[in-house]
C-alpha positions as CSV (number, residue, x, y, z in Angstrom):
1,X,53.2,-58.1,111.7
2,X,56.7,-57.2,110.8
3,X,59.3,-58.5,113.1
4,X,60.9,-55.8,115.5
5,X,64.1,-56.1,117.5
6,X,63.2,-53.9,120.4
7,X,65.8,-55.3,123.0
8,X,69.6,-55.4,122.7
9,X,69.8,-59.2,122.8
10,X,67.0,-59.3,120.1
11,X,68.6,-56.5,118.1
12,X,71.9,-58.6,117.8
13,X,70.2,-62.2,117.4
14,X,68.0,-60.9,114.4
15,X,71.0,-60.8,112.2
16,X,72.1,-56.9,112.5
17,X,75.6,-58.0,112.8
18,X,76.7,-58.5,109.2
19,X,78.8,-61.5,107.9
20,X,79.1,-63.5,111.0
21,X,76.7,-65.5,113.4
22,X,78.3,-66.7,116.7
23,X,76.2,-69.1,118.8
24,X,77.9,-71.1,121.8
25,X,81.1,-71.2,123.4
26,X,83.4,-74.3,123.2
27,X,86.7,-75.5,125.0
28,X,90.0,-73.6,124.4
29,X,92.2,-75.0,121.7
30,X,95.9,-74.1,122.2
31,X,97.5,-72.4,119.2
32,X,100.8,-71.2,118.3
33,X,103.8,-73.5,118.5
34,X,101.6,-76.6,119.1
35,X,103.2,-80.0,118.3
36,X,100.0,-81.2,116.8
37,X,100.5,-79.0,114.0
38,X,103.5,-81.1,112.9
39,X,101.5,-84.6,112.9
40,X,101.3,-86.7,110.0
41,X,97.7,-87.4,110.5
42,X,96.9,-83.7,109.7
43,X,98.7,-83.8,106.3
44,X,97.4,-87.3,105.3
45,X,93.9,-86.2,106.3
46,X,94.2,-83.1,103.8
47,X,95.9,-85.2,101.1
48,X,93.0,-87.7,101.4
49,X,90.5,-85.0,101.2
50,X,92.1,-83.6,98.0
51,X,92.2,-87.3,96.5
52,X,88.4,-87.7,97.4
53,X,87.5,-84.4,96.0
54,X,89.3,-85.0,92.8
55,X,87.5,-88.5,92.4
56,X,83.9,-86.9,92.9
57,X,84.7,-84.3,90.2
58,X,86.0,-86.9,87.9
59,X,82.8,-89.0,88.2
60,X,80.6,-85.9,87.9
61,X,82.4,-84.3,84.9
62,X,80.7,-84.4,81.4
63,X,81.7,-87.4,79.1
64,X,83.4,-85.2,76.8
65,X,86.5,-84.5,79.2
66,X,88.4,-81.4,78.4
67,X,92.3,-81.6,77.8
68,X,94.2,-81.7,80.9
69,X,95.5,-78.2,81.8
70,X,98.7,-77.4,83.7
71,X,98.8,-76.4,87.6
72,X,99.2,-72.9,86.6
73,X,96.2,-73.0,84.1
74,X,93.8,-74.8,86.7
75,X,94.5,-72.1,89.4
76,X,94.1,-69.1,86.8
77,X,90.8,-70.5,85.6
78,X,89.7,-71.0,89.2
79,X,90.7,-67.5,90.1
80,X,88.4,-66.3,87.1
81,X,85.5,-68.2,88.3
82,X,86.2,-66.9,92.0
83,X,86.2,-63.5,90.7
84,X,82.7,-64.2,89.0
85,X,81.4,-65.7,92.5
86,X,80.9,-69.1,90.9
87,X,82.5,-70.9,93.9
88,X,81.9,-74.4,92.9
89,X,83.6,-74.1,89.4
90,X,86.4,-72.3,91.2
91,X,86.7,-74.9,93.7
92,X,86.6,-77.6,91.2
93,X,89.6,-76.1,89.1
94,X,91.6,-75.6,92.5
95,X,91.0,-79.2,93.4
96,X,92.3,-80.2,90.1
97,X,95.3,-78.1,90.6
98,X,96.0,-79.5,94.0
99,X,95.8,-83.1,92.7
100,X,98.7,-82.1,90.8
101,X,100.7,-80.3,93.7
102,X,98.9,-81.0,97.1
103,X,101.5,-78.6,98.9
104,X,101.0,-75.4,96.7
105,X,100.4,-72.8,99.6
106,X,98.4,-70.3,97.4
107,X,96.2,-73.2,96.4
108,X,95.7,-74.3,100.1
109,X,94.6,-70.8,100.9
110,X,92.2,-70.6,98.2
111,X,91.0,-74.0,99.0
112,X,90.4,-73.1,102.6
113,X,88.7,-69.8,101.6
114,X,86.2,-71.5,99.6
115,X,85.5,-74.3,102.1
116,X,84.6,-71.5,104.5
117,X,82.0,-70.2,102.0
118,X,80.6,-73.4,101.5
119,X,80.1,-73.6,105.2
120,X,82.5,-76.5,105.3
121,X,84.3,-75.3,108.6
122,X,85.7,-78.9,109.7
123,X,87.4,-79.3,106.4
124,X,88.7,-75.7,106.1
125,X,89.9,-76.3,109.8
126,X,92.0,-79.2,108.5
127,X,93.5,-77.0,105.7
128,X,94.6,-74.2,107.7
129,X,96.3,-76.7,110.4
130,X,97.9,-78.2,107.5
131,X,99.2,-74.8,106.4
132,X,100.4,-74.2,109.9
133,X,102.3,-77.2,109.9
134,X,104.3,-75.8,107.0
135,X,104.7,-72.4,108.7
136,X,103.8,-71.2,112.0
137,X,104.4,-67.7,110.7
138,X,101.7,-67.8,108.4
139,X,99.3,-65.0,109.3
140,X,96.7,-65.7,106.8
141,X,96.5,-69.2,108.0
142,X,95.7,-68.3,111.6
143,X,93.2,-65.8,110.3
144,X,91.5,-68.5,108.1
145,X,91.8,-70.9,111.0
146,X,90.0,-68.4,113.2
147,X,87.1,-68.0,110.9
148,X,86.8,-71.7,110.5
149,X,86.7,-72.2,114.4
150,X,84.0,-69.6,114.5
151,X,81.9,-71.5,112.3
152,X,82.4,-74.6,114.4
153,X,81.4,-72.4,117.4
154,X,84.8,-72.7,119.3
155,X,84.7,-69.2,120.1
156,X,87.6,-69.3,122.6
157,X,89.9,-71.1,120.2
158,X,88.8,-68.8,117.3
159,X,89.8,-65.7,119.6
160,X,93.2,-67.2,120.2
161,X,93.7,-67.8,116.6
162,X,92.8,-64.5,115.4
163,X,94.9,-62.8,118.3
164,X,97.9,-64.7,116.6
165,X,97.0,-63.7,113.2
166,X,97.2,-59.9,114.0
167,X,100.1,-60.4,116.2
168,X,101.8,-61.7,113.2
169,X,100.3,-59.1,111.0
170,X,98.2,-56.3,112.2
171,X,96.7,-55.0,108.9
172,X,94.7,-58.2,108.6
173,X,91.3,-56.2,108.8
174,X,89.3,-59.4,108.8
175,X,91.1,-60.7,111.8
176,X,90.0,-57.4,113.8
177,X,86.5,-57.5,112.4
178,X,85.9,-61.2,113.6
179,X,87.4,-60.3,116.8
180,X,85.0,-57.5,117.1
181,X,82.2,-59.9,116.5
182,X,83.2,-62.1,119.3
183,X,83.7,-59.3,121.9
184,X,80.4,-58.0,120.7
185,X,78.6,-61.4,121.3
186,X,80.2,-61.8,124.7
187,X,79.0,-58.1,125.6
188,X,82.6,-56.8,125.7
189,X,81.5,-53.7,124.0
190,X,84.6,-51.4,124.6
191,X,86.9,-54.1,123.2
192,X,84.6,-54.7,120.2
193,X,84.5,-51.0,119.2
194,X,88.3,-51.0,119.5
195,X,88.7,-53.9,117.1
196,X,86.0,-52.3,114.6
197,X,87.7,-49.0,114.5
198,X,91.0,-51.2,113.8
199,X,89.6,-52.7,110.8
200,X,88.2,-49.6,109.5
201,X,91.5,-47.9,109.8
202,X,92.5,-50.1,106.9
203,X,88.9,-50.3,105.3
204,X,87.4,-47.1,106.1
205,X,84.6,-47.2,103.4
206,X,83.6,-50.6,104.3
207,X,79.6,-50.4,104.9
208,X,79.4,-53.9,106.7
209,X,82.3,-52.7,109.3
210,X,80.5,-49.3,109.8
211,X,77.1,-51.0,110.5
212,X,78.6,-53.3,112.9
213,X,80.4,-50.7,114.7
214,X,77.1,-48.7,114.8
215,X,75.3,-52.0,116.1
216,X,77.9,-52.2,118.8
217,X,77.4,-48.7,119.8
218,X,73.6,-49.3,120.0
219,X,74.3,-52.6,122.3
220,X,76.3,-50.3,124.5
221,X,73.7,-47.7,124.9
222,X,75.5,-45.0,122.9
223,X,72.6,-44.2,120.5
224,X,74.1,-40.8,119.4
225,X,77.1,-42.7,118.1
226,X,74.9,-45.2,116.2
227,X,72.5,-42.9,114.9
228,X,75.5,-40.7,113.5
229,X,77.2,-43.5,111.6
230,X,74.0,-45.0,110.4
231,X,72.8,-41.6,109.0
232,X,75.9,-41.3,107.0
233,X,75.4,-45.1,105.8
234,X,72.0,-44.3,104.4
235,X,73.3,-41.4,102.2
236,X,74.8,-44.2,99.9
237,X,73.4,-47.4,101.0
238,X,70.3,-49.3,99.6
239,X,70.6,-51.9,102.2
240,X,67.3,-52.1,104.1
241,X,69.1,-53.6,107.0
242,X,70.9,-50.1,107.5
243,X,67.6,-48.3,107.2
244,X,65.9,-50.6,109.9
245,X,68.9,-50.2,112.0
246,X,68.9,-46.5,111.9
247,X,64.8,-46.7,112.7
248,X,65.3,-48.7,116.0
249,X,68.1,-46.3,117.1
250,X,66.0,-43.4,116.4
251,X,63.2,-44.9,118.5
252,X,65.7,-45.0,121.3
253,X,66.4,-41.5,121.0
254,X,62.7,-40.6,120.8
255,X,63.0,-39.5,117.1
256,X,60.0,-41.1,116.0
257,X,59.4,-39.0,112.8
258,X,63.0,-40.0,111.6
259,X,62.4,-43.3,112.6
260,X,59.3,-43.7,110.4
261,X,61.1,-42.2,107.5
262,X,63.9,-44.8,108.0
263,X,61.4,-47.5,108.2
264,X,59.9,-46.5,104.8
265,X,63.2,-47.0,103.3
266,X,63.8,-50.3,105.2
267,X,60.4,-52.2,104.6
268,X,58.4,-53.2,101.6
269,X,56.1,-50.4,101.5
270,X,54.5,-47.6,103.7
271,X,51.9,-50.1,105.4
272,X,54.8,-52.0,107.0
273,X,56.6,-48.6,107.8
274,X,53.4,-47.5,109.7
275,X,52.9,-50.8,111.3
276,X,56.5,-50.7,112.7
277,X,56.3,-47.4,114.1
278,X,52.8,-48.1,115.5
279,X,54.2,-51.0,117.4
280,X,57.0,-48.8,118.5
281,X,54.7,-46.3,119.7
282,X,52.6,-48.8,121.6
283,X,55.9,-50.2,123.2
284,X,56.7,-46.5,124.5
285,X,53.1,-46.1,125.8
286,X,52.4,-43.2,123.2
287,X,49.1,-44.4,122.6
288,X,47.6,-41.6,120.5
289,X,50.4,-41.7,118.2
290,X,50.2,-45.5,118.0
291,X,46.5,-45.6,117.2
292,X,47.0,-43.0,114.4
293,X,50.1,-45.1,112.7
294,X,48.2,-48.4,113.1
295,X,44.9,-47.3,111.5
296,X,47.3,-45.9,108.7
297,X,48.8,-49.2,108.1
298,X,45.5,-50.8,108.2
299,X,44.3,-48.2,105.6
300,X,47.1,-49.0,103.4
301,X,47.0,-52.6,103.5
302,X,44.2,-54.7,105.1
303,X,46.4,-57.7,105.2
304,X,47.7,-56.5,108.5
305,X,44.6,-57.3,110.1
306,X,44.3,-59.1,112.6
307,X,48.1,-58.6,113.7
308,X,48.0,-54.9,113.4
309,X,44.4,-54.6,114.8
310,X,45.7,-56.5,117.9
311,X,48.2,-54.0,118.6
312,X,45.6,-51.1,117.8
313,X,43.0,-52.7,120.3
314,X,46.0,-52.6,123.0
315,X,46.7,-49.1,122.0
316,X,43.0,-48.1,122.3
317,X,42.7,-49.8,125.7
318,X,46.1,-48.1,126.9
319,X,44.6,-44.7,126.0
320,X,41.3,-45.2,127.7
321,X,43.1,-46.5,130.8
322,X,45.6,-43.4,130.9
323,X,42.6,-41.2,130.4
324,X,40.4,-42.6,133.1
325,X,43.4,-42.5,135.5
326,X,43.9,-38.8,134.7
327,X,40.3,-38.1,135.4
328,X,40.3,-39.8,138.8
329,X,43.4,-37.9,140.0
330,X,42.7,-35.1,142.5
331,X,43.0,-31.5,141.4
């Protein structure tokens, strides 16, 4: 049976928030004018990291080594690979450039960004702290640090870093987005909505932001607002998550026909859609509709037996019990 997310916590846990998974809370890490940012161990750690990575790439390169490039050439080559989403080759060239100049700000930012993409959050944190040791006014470094700390599940510390980032530059939409995700997982939905809207003021057509705002409305019980946004998104989106989100929201609003239509666009085929809507009918004790939908799922695709059949049996028993109760009630 296709997994459905029928509760608020499950709706969030199954990945309906795009781009970020937040689990657990860690201790507070004070940011800002922190003296530890100026410490030599941090700088040495980053330099050693660069040297170690450079040695790794030297060992793994093909025997026919290419002619060495300049710092600008390595960075430009890395940028081209990054545009092509080849992060390994992009990273390799950035590391080579950093071996020439370990203090190049633009390269350090790019290195931190790719380390985040590679889920190497501890290494990314070192890079961003190294950048902040050079300048405590580097808003992008605070944003990157916040993202790295999120990856390390240091939620409060991440929030502090992100708040510092937007205090320095309110137009950092990613910082607003990550703050919204934090507030959403902490069930501070009003604050989450505010941050999502702020991010959308700079990225009004961003489908991930719109989806996440809709999810936040759903989690806050604002189903009409969630449905409105998701309905608009489905006009141009092919993302199955968006259609499934819309279906789940429509179920909460009692719009089962619209939910079925959305499930059909969000699942592999019609059998999955009928299985899903049948399960939803069963959950809402609409046994007759559940029986029809689940029988349709089994007719279209027998592979749902025995999971769909189990739900079907529950629906039949529920209908029989309801009918018997109605007969026993006095006129």
